[in-house]
C-alpha positions in Angstrom: 35.8 20.6 -43.1 36.0 17.0 -41.7 38.7 14.4 -41.8 40.2 11.6 -39.8 43.8 10.7 -39.0 45.7 8.5 -36.6 48.1 10.2 -34.1 50.4 8.6 -31.6 49.9 10.5 -28.5 50.9 9.5 -25.0 51.6 5.9 -26.1 47.9 5.5 -27.2 46.4 5.1 -30.6 44.0 8.0 -31.1 41.3 8.2 -33.6 40.4 11.8 -34.1 37.5 13.5 -35.8 37.8 17.3 -36.4 35.1 19.7 -36.9 35.9 23.4 -37.5 32.6 24.5 -38.9 29.3 25.1 -37.0 26.6 22.4 -37.7 24.2 23.4 -40.3 26.5 25.9 -41.9 29.1 25.2 -44.7 29.3 21.6 -43.8 25.5 21.2 -43.8 25.7 18.5 -41.0 25.0 18.2 -37.2 26.1 15.8 -34.6 24.2 13.0 -33.0 23.9 13.9 -29.3 24.1 10.4 -28.1 27.0 8.7 -30.1 28.7 11.8 -31.5 28.6 10.7 -35.1 28.0 13.5 -37.7 24.6 13.4 -39.4 23.3 15.0 -42.6 20.0 16.7 -41.8 18.9 15.9 -45.3 19.7 12.2 -45.2 16.4 11.2 -43.8 17.7 10.0 -40.4 15.6 9.9 -37.4 15.0 13.3 -35.5 13.5 14.5 -32.3 12.3 18.0 -31.2 13.2 19.1 -27.7 13.1 22.6 -26.3 12.3 24.0 -29.6 15.4 22.6 -31.3 15.4 19.7 -33.8 18.0 17.0 -33.0 19.3 14.6 -35.7 20.3 11.0 -35.0 22.3 8.4 -36.9 19.9 5.6 -35.9 16.5 4.9 -34.3 18.4 3.3 -31.3 20.1 6.6 -30.5 16.9 8.5 -30.9 15.2 6.1 -28.5 17.9 6.7 -25.9 17.6 10.4 -26.3 13.8 10.4 -25.9 14.0 8.3 -22.8 16.5 10.6 -21.0 17.0 13.8 -23.1 18.8 15.8 -20.3 21.6 13.2 -20.1 22.5 13.7 -23.8 22.2 17.6 -24.1 25.5 18.5 -22.7 28.9 16.9 -22.0 31.7 18.2 -19.7 35.0 19.3 -21.5 37.6 16.9 -19.9 40.2 19.6 -20.0 38.5 22.7 -18.4 35.3 21.2 -17.2 33.0 23.6 -19.2 29.7 22.2 -20.4 29.5 21.7 -24.2 26.3 21.3 -26.3 26.7 17.8 -27.7 24.6 18.4 -30.9 26.4 21.5 -32.0 29.9 20.8 -30.5 32.6 22.0 -33.0 35.4 20.1 -31.4 35.1 16.3 -30.9 37.6 13.4 -30.3 37.0 9.7 -29.9 39.4 7.9 -27.6 39.3 4.2 -26.6 35.8 4.0 -28.1 34.5 6.9 -26.1 33.6 10.4 -27.4 34.9 13.5 -25.9 33.6 17.1 -26.5 35.6 20.3 -26.1 34.8 24.0 -25.8 37.6 25.2 -28.0 40.5 23.9 -30.3 42.9 24.6 -27.6 41.4 22.2 -25.1 41.1 19.6 -27.9 44.8 19.9 -28.7 45.8 19.5 -25.0 43.8 16.4 -24.8 45.1 14.9 -28.0 48.6 15.5 -26.6 48.2 13.4 -23.6 44.7 11.8 -23.0 45.6 9.9 -20.0 46.5 13.1 -18.0 42.8 14.2 -18.3 41.0 10.9 -17.9 43.6 9.0 -15.9 45.8 6.1 -16.9 43.5 3.2 -17.7 45.4 0.0 -18.1 42.5 -2.5 -18.5 43.9 -5.3 -16.4 45.2 -3.0 -13.6 41.9 -1.2 -13.3 39.9 -4.5 -13.3 42.2 -5.9 -10.6 42.2 -2.6 -8.4 38.4 -2.6 -8.5 37.6 -6.3 -8.4 35.0 -7.4 -5.9 34.4 -10.9 -4.6 31.2 -12.8 -4.0 30.0 -16.2 -2.8 28.8 -18.6 -5.7 26.0 -19.8 -3.2 25.2 -16.6 -1.6 25.6 -13.5 -4.1 24.4 -11.1 -1.6 27.8 -11.4 0.0 30.2 -8.9 -1.6 33.7 -8.2 -0.3 36.6 -6.0 -1.7 39.2 -8.8 -1.2 39.3 -12.7 -1.3 38.2 -14.7 1.6 35.5 -17.0 2.7 31.8 -16.6 2.8 30.5 -15.8 6.3 27.3 -17.8 5.6 28.5 -21.0 4.0 32.3 -20.7 4.3 32.9 -21.2 0.6 35.8 -19.4 -0.9 34.6 -16.1 -2.5 35.1 -15.7 -6.2 35.8 -12.6 -8.3 32.7 -10.9 -9.7 32.2 -9.7 -13.3 33.1 -11.1 -16.5 36.2 -13.4 -16.7 39.0 -11.9 -18.7 40.5 -15.2 -19.7 43.7 -14.1 -17.9 42.9 -15.1 -14.4 44.8 -18.4 -14.5 43.8 -21.5 -12.6 41.3 -21.3 -9.6 43.6 -20.7 -6.7 41.1 -22.7 -4.4 41.1 -25.5 -6.8 44.9 -25.5 -7.1 45.3 -25.4 -3.2 42.6 -28.1 -2.6 44.0 -30.4 -5.2 47.4 -30.3 -3.6 45.8 -31.0 -0.2 43.7 -33.8 -1.7 46.9 -35.6 -2.9 48.7 -35.2 0.5 45.6 -36.5 2.3 45.2 -39.4 -0.1 48.8 -40.5 0.1 48.9 -40.4 3.9 45.4 -42.0 4.2 46.1 -45.0 2.1 48.7 -46.7 4.6 46.2 -45.8 7.4 43.6 -47.8 5.6 46.0 -50.7 5.1 46.8 -50.6 8.9 43.3 -50.6 9.9 41.5 -52.6 7.2 44.3 -54.9 6.2 42.8 -58.1 7.7 39.7 -57.6 5.5 41.9 -58.2 2.4 44.2 -60.8 4.0 47.0 -58.5 5.1 47.8 -58.1 8.8 50.4 -55.3 9.2 49.4 -54.7 12.8 50.5 -58.2 13.8 53.9 -57.5 12.2 54.7 -54.2 14.0 52.6 -54.7 17.1 49.4 -52.9 18.3 51.1 -50.1 20.2 53.5 -49.3 17.3 50.6 -49.4 14.8 48.7 -46.8 16.8 51.7 -44.5 17.0 52.2 -44.9 13.1 48.6 -44.0 12.6 49.1 -40.8 14.7 52.2 -39.8 12.7 50.2 -40.3 9.4 47.1 -38.7 10.4 48.5 -35.6 12.0 49.6 -33.8 8.8 46.2 -34.6 7.3 44.2 -33.2 10.1 46.5 -30.3 11.3 47.7 -29.1 7.9 45.5 -30.4 5.0 42.4 -29.8 6.9 43.1 -26.3 8.1 40.7 -24.6 5.6 37.9 -26.8 7.0 38.6 -25.8 10.7 38.9 -22.2 9.6 35.5 -22.2 7.9 34.0 -24.1 10.9 35.4 -21.5 13.3 33.9 -18.7 11.0 30.6 -20.5 11.1 30.5 -20.2 15.0 31.9 -16.6 15.0 29.2 -15.5 12.5 26.5 -17.7 14.1 25.8 -19.2 10.8 26.0 -23.0 11.0 26.9 -24.7 7.9 28.5 -27.9 6.4 31.9 -26.9 7.7 30.4 -26.7 11.3 29.6 -30.4 11.0 32.8 -31.5 9.3 35.0 -29.6 11.8 33.2 -31.0 14.8 33.3 -34.5 13.4 36.8 -34.6 12.3 38.0 -32.7 15.3 36.2 -35.0 17.8 37.6 -38.2 16.0 41.1 -36.9 15.9 41.2 -35.4 19.5 39.7 -38.5 20.9 42.3 -40.7 19.2 45.2 -38.5 20.2 44.2 -38.8 23.9 43.5 -42.5 23.6 47.1 -43.0 22.1 48.9 -40.9 24.6 47.0 -41.6 27.8 45.1 -44.8 27.4 45.0 -45.2 31.2 42.5 -42.3 31.5 39.7 -44.4 29.8 37.4 -46.5 31.7 36.6 -50.1 30.6 33.5 -48.9 28.6 35.9 -47.4 26.0 38.0 -50.5 25.6 37.4 -53.0 22.9 38.7 -56.5 22.2 42.0 -57.0 23.9 41.5 -54.3 26.4 43.0 -51.7 23.9 41.3 -48.3 23.5 40.1 -48.0 19.8 41.3 -45.0 17.8 39.8 -43.4 14.7 42.9 -41.7 13.1 42.0 -43.4 9.9 38.4 -42.2 10.0 39.6 -38.5 10.6 42.1 -38.7 7.8 39.9 -40.6 5.2 37.1 -38.2 5.9 39.3 -35.2 5.1 40.5 -36.8 2.0 37.0 -37.7 0.8 35.7 -34.2 1.6 38.6 -32.7 -0.4 37.7 -35.2 -3.3 34.1 -33.8 -3.3 35.3 -30.3 -3.1 37.8 -30.6 -6.0 35.2 -32.4 -8.2 32.7 -29.5 -7.3 35.2 -26.7 -8.1 35.9 -28.4 -11.5 32.3 -28.7 -12.2 31.7 -25.0 -11.3 34.6 -24.2 -13.8 32.6 -26.2 -16.4 29.5 -24.1 -15.9 31.5 -21.1 -17.0 32.5 -22.8 -20.2 29.6 -21.1 -21.9 31.0 -17.6 -21.1 34.5 -18.7 -22.2 33.1 -20.0 -25.5 31.4 -16.6 -26.1 34.5 -14.7 -25.3 36.4 -17.0 -27.7 34.1 -15.9 -30.5 35.6 -12.5 -30.8 38.8 -12.5 -32.9 42.1 -11.2 -31.3 42.6 -8.9 -34.4 40.7 -7.0 -37.2 41.8 -6.1 -40.6 41.5 -2.3 -40.9 41.4 -0.4 -44.2 43.4 2.7 -44.3 42.8 6.0 -46.1 45.2 5.1 -48.9 43.5 1.9 -49.5 46.1 -0.3 -47.8 45.1 -2.9 -45.1 46.7 -3.9 -41.8 45.9 -6.3 -39.0 45.4 -4.5 -35.8 44.6 -5.6 -32.2 40.9 -5.6 -31.6 41.3 -3.1 -28.7 42.6 -0.4 -31.3 39.4 -0.7 -33.4 37.4 2.6 -33.2 33.9 3.3 -34.1 33.8 4.5 -37.7 36.8 2.3 -38.9 36.4 0.4 -42.1 37.2 -3.1 -41.8 37.5 -6.1 -44.0 36.1 -9.5 -43.0 37.5 -12.3 -45.1 35.9 -15.7 -45.8 36.3 -17.9 -42.6 37.0 -14.9 -40.3 34.9 -13.9 -37.4 33.3 -10.4 -37.5 35.5 -8.5 -35.1 32.8 -5.9 -33.9 29.2 -4.8 -34.5 28.6 -2.7 -37.6 27.1 -2.5 -41.0 28.1 -3.9 -44.4 29.5 -1.3 -46.8 30.6 -3.5 -49.7 30.3 -7.1 -50.6 28.0 -10.1 -50.2 28.3 -13.1 -48.0 26.5 -15.6 -45.8 27.2 -15.2 -42.1 26.7 -18.0 -39.5 25.0 -16.4 -36.4 24.2 -19.7 -34.8 26.5 -19.2 -31.6 24.5 -16.0 -30.9 21.0 -16.8 -32.1 20.7 -20.6 -32.0 19.6 -20.6 -35.7 21.7 -23.1 -37.8 21.0 -21.5 -41.2 23.5 -18.8 -42.3 22.1 -15.4 -43.0 22.7 -13.6 -46.3 24.4 -10.2 -45.8 24.6 -7.4 -48.3 25.2 -3.6 -48.3 23.3 -1.9 -45.5 22.8 -5.1 -43.4 23.8 -5.3 -39.7 26.7 -7.5 -38.7 27.2 -8.6 -35.1 30.8 -9.3 -33.6 31.6 -12.8 -33.0 29.6 -14.3 -35.9 31.4 -16.3 -38.6 31.7 -14.9 -42.2 31.2 -18.0 -44.5 32.1 -17.6 -48.1 32.4 -13.9 -49.3 34.5 -10.9 -48.5 32.8 -8.0 -46.7 33.8 -4.5 -46.0 32.1 -3.1 -43.0 31.9 0.0 -40.8 32.6 -0.4 -37.1 29.8 1.1 -35.0 29.9 -0.6 -31.6 33.2 -1.7 -30.2 34.5 -2.9 -26.8 32.0 -3.3 -24.2 29.2 -1.7 -26.4 29.2 -4.8 -28.7 26.3 -7.3 -28.4 28.8 -10.1 -27.6 30.1 -8.1 -24.7 26.7 -7.3 -23.4 25.7 -11.0 -23.7 28.7 -12.1 -21.7 28.0 -9.4 -19.1 24.4 -10.4 -18.8 25.2 -14.2 -18.6 27.9 -13.5 -15.9 25.4 -11.5 -13.8 22.7 -14.2 -14.2 25.0 -16.9 -13.1 25.5 -15.1 -9.7 21.9 -14.3 -9.2 19.6 -16.1 -6.9 16.3 -18.0 -7.7 13.5 -17.5 -5.2 13.6 -21.2 -4.5 16.9 -20.8 -3.1 15.3 -18.8 -0.1 13.5 -21.9 0.9 16.8 -23.9 0.9 18.5 -21.2 3.0 15.8 -21.3 5.6 15.9 -25.2 5.7 19.8 -25.1 6.0 19.6 -22.5 8.8 17.7 -25.0 11.0 19.1 -28.1 9.6 22.7 -27.9 11.0 21.6 -27.3 14.7 19.1 -30.1 14.2 21.9 -32.5 13.0 24.1 -31.5 16.0 21.2 -32.2 18.3 20.6 -35.6 16.6 24.4 -36.3 17.1 24.3 -35.4 20.8 21.1 -37.5 21.3 22.7 -40.5 19.4 25.8 -40.2 21.6 23.8 -40.1 24.9 21.6 -42.9 23.8 24.5 -45.3 22.9 26.6 -44.4 25.9 23.6 -45.1 28.2 21.9 -48.0 26.4 24.4 -49.4 23.9 26.4 -52.7 24.3 29.9 -52.8 25.5 32.1 -50.9 24.7 29.1 -48.3 24.6 31.4 -45.2 24.5 33.0 -46.4 21.4 29.6 -47.0 19.8 28.5 -43.6 21.0 31.5 -41.8 19.4 31.1 -43.6 16.1 27.6 -43.0 15.7 27.8 -39.3 16.6 30.8 -38.7 14.2 28.9 -40.6 11.5 25.8 -38.4 11.9 27.9 -35.2 11.8 29.7 -36.2 8.7 26.9 -37.8 6.7 24.6 -34.9 7.2 26.8 -32.2 5.7 24.4 -30.0 3.7 26.8 -29.5 0.8 24.4 -31.1 -1.7 21.6 -29.0 -0.4 23.6 -25.8 -0.9 24.7 -26.8 -4.5 21.3 -27.9 -5.7 20.0 -24.4 -6.9 23.2 -22.5 -7.9 24.7 -25.4 -10.0 21.5 -25.6 -12.1 21.2 -21.8 -12.6 24.8 -21.4 -13.6 24.5 -24.3 -16.1 21.1 -23.2 -17.5 22.1 -19.5 -18.1 25.2 -20.6 -20.0 23.2 -23.1 -22.1 20.6 -20.4 -22.8 23.3 -18.0 -24.0 24.4 -20.5 -26.6 20.8 -20.7 -27.9 20.2 -16.9 -28.1 18.2 -16.8 -24.8 19.8 -14.3 -22.4 18.6 -14.7 -18.8 19.0 -11.3 -16.8 18.7 -13.0 -13.5 17.6 -16.5 -12.0 14.3 -15.0 -10.7 13.2 -14.4 -14.2 14.1 -18.0 -15.2 12.1 -19.5 -12.3 9.1 -17.2 -12.9 8.9 -18.0 -16.5 8.5 -21.7 -15.8 5.4 -20.8 -13.9 3.9 -18.3 -16.4 0.4 -19.2 -17.7 -0.3 -16.2 -19.9 1.9 -14.6 -22.6 1.2 -11.1 -24.0 2.8 -10.3 -27.4 3.1 -7.1 -29.3 2.3 -7.5 -33.1 4.8 -5.2 -35.0 8.3 -6.5 -34.9 7.3 -9.5 -32.7 4.7 -11.5 -34.5 5.6 -9.7 -37.8 8.7 -8.9 -39.7 8.7 -5.4 -38.3 9.5 -4.2 -42.0 6.1 -3.2 -43.4 5.5 -2.2 -46.9 3.3 0.6 -48.4 0.4 -1.1 -50.1 -2.4 1.4 -50.7 -2.9 5.1 -51.1 -6.5 6.5 -51.0 -6.8 10.2 -51.9 -9.8 12.2 -51.1 -11.2 15.6 -52.2 -8.7 17.7 -54.2 -5.7 15.6 -53.5 -3.9 13.3 -56.0 -2.3 10.1 -54.7 1.2 11.3 -55.3 0.5 14.6 -53.4 -1.0 12.7 -50.6 1.9 10.4 -50.3 4.4 13.2 -50.5 2.7 14.9 -47.6 2.6 11.7 -45.5 6.1 10.8 -46.4 7.5 14.2 -45.5 5.8 14.1 -42.2 6.9 10.6 -41.3 10.4 11.3 -42.3 11.0 12.5 -38.7 9.6 9.4 -37.1 11.6 6.1 -36.3 8.5 3.9 -36.3 8.6 1.0 -38.8 5.4 2.1 -40.3 6.8 5.6 -41.0 9.8 4.0 -42.6 7.6 1.9 -45.0 5.6 5.1 -46.0 9.0 7.0 -46.8 10.5 4.0 -48.6 7.1 3.6 -50.6 7.2 7.2 -51.7 10.8 7.0 -52.9 10.1 3.7 -54.8 7.2 5.6 -56.5 9.4 8.5 -57.4 7.6 10.9 -55.1 9.7 13.8 -53.7 10.1 13.8 -49.9 10.8 17.2 -48.1 11.4 17.8 -44.4 8.7 18.6 -41.8 8.8 21.4 -39.3 7.4 21.3 -35.8 7.4 17.5 -35.9 5.6 15.9 -32.9 5.0 12.2 -32.1 1.7 11.6 -30.2 2.4 8.2 -28.4 -0.2 5.6 -29.4 -2.0 7.9 -31.8 0.3 9.2 -34.7 2.4 12.1 -35.7 1.7 15.8 -36.8 3.9 18.7 -38.1 4.0 21.1 -40.9 5.0 20.3 -44.5 5.2 23.1 -47.2 3.4 25.5 -44.6 0.4 23.1 -44.3 -0.5 21.5 -40.9 -0.4 17.7 -41.5 -1.5 15.0 -39.3 -1.3 11.3 -39.8 -2.5 8.6 -37.4 -5.4 6.5 -36.1 -9.1 7.3 -35.4 -8.2 8.6 -31.9 -5.7 11.1 -33.6 -8.4 12.4 -35.9 -10.9 12.6 -32.9 -8.4 14.8 -31.0 -8.2 17.1 -34.1 -12.0 17.1 -34.5 -11.9 15.6 -38.0 -14.6 13.3 -39.1 -13.6 10.0 -40.9 -17.1 8.5 -41.5 -16.9 8.8 -45.4 -13.8 6.6 -45.6 -14.5 4.4 -42.6 -15.8 1.5 -44.7 -12.7 1.6 -46.9 -10.3 1.6 -44.0 -12.2 -1.3 -42.4 -11.9 -3.2 -45.7 -8.1 -2.6 -45.7 -7.8 -3.7 -42.1 -9.8 -6.9 -42.6 -7.0 -7.8 -45.1 -4.5 -7.4 -42.3 -3.2 -4.1 -43.4 -2.6 -1.1 -41.1 -4.7 1.9 -42.3 -3.8 5.4 -41.3 -5.7 8.6 -41.8 -4.0 11.7 -43.3 -5.3 15.2 -42.6 -4.3 18.5 -44.2 -5.1 21.9 -42.7 -7.9 20.3 -40.5 -9.5 18.4 -43.3 -9.3 14.7 -44.1 -7.1 14.1 -47.1 -7.1 10.3 -47.5 -5.7 7.0 -46.2 -2.4 5.3 -46.5 -2.1 1.5 -45.8 0.9 -0.7 -45.1 1.2 -4.3 -44.5 3.7 -6.0 -42.2 4.2 -9.7 -43.2 4.0 -12.2 -40.4 7.4 -13.9 -39.7 7.7 -17.3 -41.2 8.5 -18.8 -37.8 5.6 -17.2 -35.9 2.8 -19.7 -36.7 4.8 -22.7 -35.4 6.2 -20.8 -32.4 2.5 -19.8 -31.4 1.4 -23.4 -31.8 4.3 -24.8 -29.6 3.7 -22.1 -26.8 0.0 -23.0 -26.7 1.0 -26.7 -26.4 3.2 -25.8 -23.5 0.1 -24.4 -21.7 0.3 -20.8 -22.4 -2.6 -18.5 -23.2 -1.6 -16.1 -25.9 -2.8 -12.5 -25.9 -2.1 -10.1 -28.7 -1.8 -6.4 -27.3 -1.2 -4.0 -30.1 -1.6 -0.3 -30.8 -3.1 -1.3 -34.2 -6.8 -1.3 -34.8 -9.2 -4.3 -33.9 -9.8 -5.4 -37.5 -6.2 -5.5 -38.5 -5.2 -7.2 -35.3 -8.1 -9.6 -35.6 -7.1 -10.6 -39.1 -3.6 -11.4 -37.9 -4.7 -13.3 -34.8 -7.1 -15.3 -36.9 -4.1 -16.5 -39.1 -2.2 -17.5 -36.1 -4.7 -19.0 -33.7 -4.1 -16.4 -31.0 -6.5 -16.8 -28.1 -7.3 -13.2 -27.4 -6.8 -9.8 -29.0 -6.6 -6.4 -27.4 -6.3 -3.7 -30.0 -6.0 0.1 -30.1 -3.8 0.0 -26.9 -1.7 2.8 -25.8 1.7 1.9 -23.7 -0.2 2.6 -20.5 -3.1 0.4 -21.7 -0.6 -2.7 -22.0 0.5 -2.1 -18.5 -3.1 -1.8 -17.3 -3.8 -5.2 -19.1 -1.0 -6.9 -17.2 -2.2 -5.4 -13.8 -5.8 -6.6 -14.7 -4.6 -10.2 -15.5 -2.5 -10.4 -12.5 -5.3 -9.2 -10.2 -7.3 -12.2 -11.6 -4.4 -14.5 -10.5 -2.6 -15.0 -13.8 1.1 -15.2 -14.0 2.0 -13.0 -16.9 4.9 -12.6 -19.4 5.2 -9.8 -21.8 7.1 -9.9 -25.1 7.9 -6.7 -27.0 10.5 -4.8 -28.8 9.7 -1.1 -28.7 10.3 1.9 -26.5 6.6 1.8 -25.9 6.7 -1.7 -24.6 9.2 -0.8 -21.7 6.5 -0.1 -19.1 4.7 -3.3 -19.7 7.8 -5.3 -19.8 8.8 -4.0 -16.4 5.2 -4.6 -15.0 5.0 -8.2 -16.1 6.0 -11.2 -14.0 8.5 -11.7 -16.7 9.5 -9.3 -19.5 10.8 -10.7 -22.7 12.7 -8.3 -25.0 13.5 -8.9 -28.5 17.3 -8.3 -29.0 16.6 -6.5 -32.3 14.4 -3.9 -30.6 15.0 -0.8 -28.6 17.7 -0.7 -25.9 15.2 0.5 -23.3 13.0 -2.5 -23.9 16.0 -4.9 -23.4 16.8 -3.1 -20.0 13.2 -3.4 -18.9 13.1 -7.2 -19.6 14.2 -10.1 -17.5 14.8 -12.4 -20.7 16.2 -11.1 -24.0 16.0 -13.1 -27.3 19.0 -12.3 -29.4 17.3 -13.4 -32.7 14.1 -11.4 -31.9 11.4 -14.0 -32.9 8.9 -16.1 -31.0 11.0 -19.3 -31.4 13.3 -17.8 -28.8 10.3 -17.8 -26.4 9.8 -21.5 -27.0 13.3 -22.1 -26.2 13.3 -19.9 -23.2 10.2 -21.7 -21.9 11.8 -25.1 -22.5 15.0 -24.0 -20.7 13.1 -22.5 -17.7 10.9 -25.6 -17.2 13.8 -27.9 -17.5 15.9 -25.8 -15.1 13.2 -25.8 -12.3 12.7 -29.5 -12.9 16.4 -30.0 -12.6 16.6 -27.9 -9.3 13.7 -29.9 -7.7 15.5 -33.1 -8.6 18.6 -31.9 -7.0 16.7 -30.9 -3.9 15.0 -34.3 -3.9 18.5 -36.0 -3.9 19.7 -33.9 -1.1 16.8 -34.0 1.1 16.1 -37.8 0.7 19.7 -38.6 1.1 19.9 -36.7 4.5 16.5 -38.1 5.5 17.7 -41.6 5.1 21.4 -41.1 6.0 21.1 -39.4 9.2 18.9 -42.1 11.0 21.2 -44.8 9.5 24.3 -43.1 10.8 22.6 -42.7 14.3 22.3 -46.5 14.5 18.6 -47.2 13.8 19.5 -50.4 11.8 21.8 -51.8 14.5 19.1 -53.8 16.1 18.4 -55.5 12.7 21.8 -55.9 11.1 24.1 -55.5 14.1 26.4 -53.0 12.5 27.0 -49.2 12.7 27.8 -47.0 9.7 31.5 -46.3 9.6 32.5 -42.5 9.6 34.5 -43.2 6.4 31.5 -44.6 4.6 29.6 -41.7 5.9 32.2 -39.3 4.4 32.1 -41.2 1.1 28.3 -41.0 1.0 28.5 -37.3 1.7 30.8 -36.7 -1.2 28.8 -38.9 -3.5 25.6 -37.0 -2.8 27.3 -33.7 -3.8 28.7 -35.4 -7.0 25.2 -36.7 -7.9 23.7 -33.1 -7.6 26.6 -31.7 -9.7 26.3 -34.3 -12.4 22.5 -33.9 -12.6 22.9 -30.1 -13.1 25.5 -30.5 -15.8 23.0 -32.5 -17.7 21.5 -29.1 -18.7 24.5 -28.4 -20.8 23.2 -30.9 -23.3 19.5 -29.9 -23.2 17.9 -29.9 -26.5 16.0 -26.6 -27.2 13.5 -27.2 -29.8 11.8 -24.3 -31.6 8.2 -24.1 -32.9 9.3 -25.5 -36.3 10.8 -28.6 -34.5 14.4 -27.4 -35.1 16.9 -28.2 -32.4 19.4 -25.9 -30.9 
């Protein structure tokens, strides 16, 4: 007996599924060991044999997870008593907060249902997140701390890691710096009027007198330097303590030197020799320079922090796609809106016209078109009918749908996309290593230049030489701040990963993005990548004493236990022809060759030429017929019964409508395209000829694909691999860049550096465009930063003084330094509007 009900236990909404009969007995069902769902063994669902037992799965995805790590799914610990429970035969099961729990007895199950939190711990989401939050530097993600603070390398404030919840509130550093900016600006303005007034026809110093004016400057500048600029001095001090010179080293030295010199000159002017005195015999002060420099640095920091917040707009847009509530259908047929957090796997939900799909699941009733553009980049709505898959966050257009929730919470595709984008935005591109090495030597070099400039002006400059020396040294320190250099790479990466997510291109890390821009060879799988991955049965060739229906019945009964798309085509084809399909015993999948087992007490094998060779079965009598089918682009498979050849079954997998245009665009971008498939050479060759693929490698086992990548890399090629199956995982991991189709196996997605949500080659075209544009953008940023410093430092040191007779003011140096950072940020943000064209010239 099985039923579902909703109980209020311990203040939690608890969805409970009861099982009081042994699997396979009166109920005639078993349990998926991966997700816990009940499965009818006669429903034609995927199976796997392990340790002599047959396990049944609700989907090919669950079977794939089980095959990759069977031991992890065989047993679960009872949360009450701690005993191990067999997942597949567990008689007592409860789902709580989207997670399945298994029990050894009804007593343990009742205790758990009475107060779940007493056995798994109270888990308020926000408190748990806050308690375990770690912080990292946006420029140096290798820095991870358990509490807020500043980066020991660059001094920048650490930011919380992970996915934003939307409840964090305003950035505290941005709020603090904005307040300090306003104070600095308000106090710096009268300072500028006092010192620069004569340039605009105002002479306040004449009204109050020189001595009083200097003391007014001291009063106005002191709060700016000793209060507003405290974060700068703290970071500068940390740079000395950590022996990691950075931009704050230069700012703190420059501002501190200008202010300290001015204070001494104001209070003890008699200590200064005549070399320090300007016109009228007064000792010049630079209060306005120190204050205005602080205000301008704050301006640059505030603009930078606001820009960094905008780079996270893609994540926030994705988070906003998920609705806050879902309309749940109850057992009595009534409907009610419930918070999204209360939706459980297995719930029936209604999605009304204009509503966003709340979670991932399958259509049970209704027909509608669904806009999936925000996840896939495809502008055309997709028709959805009974049995079709729905993705949380997509928009239902015109019809009403009833769906079954299957993946909720962090398991939904939208949640996984957000998590991947958040991680990618904090990853480092290899080019950043070069920037770090330059920055490490850059700051000491700038300090050395400032010292040399000071000595040169003091010894050889015109009177008052010491004033010129101080001005040039401070200007060098301020204008050379490497802020723009540090921002060049992270800003581009953060913006690009967000833009990619909006177009259905998920970047796992910055290294994958940089490498893909340099790739020259692309290896693609055939089934599910170039083709629809939904093959149809086309031919049945019976031999000897077999009739076509008998041969098809044996083949379909055997393939019923396989999750491969070709197997599904054979089973569906048999049912369409009215052929009865039974269940095979001792089913075994031989990777890269085929399957075998027993059907009606007969030993049946189905597979390629290699499979038949292993069994010692000759296929020469039908080889010509098989080759003829393959030359038509069909996949021909041999069927053997009791050690004798019984015939051929052939299926055809249509090429995706978008594939030809995508292949053309990829070749135009400079990529060599190689098809690597487990299919035979004739079938693969026929497909490749239609698409204009450069090279074909057929009859390849999973290890063969990996060996092909190793071979190409040994020849100096930079290789990307695109695939969607469990068998593609080793090759995806071995390639310079692995590209997984989001519609494929989970293990393939985990092995890849780039995932395409839509699952077709147009996504690769977009990824290639994005990667090349990002690297180009980073190089532009680095050019701006390096050229700016290369030109600015000599000018600040005074190389133009012999020609024009003027020195660069420290205030102008600070303005130029902030402008360089703003230019880098503005250039990086251009990637938000990048046009990502696919192979059919569509624009995302």
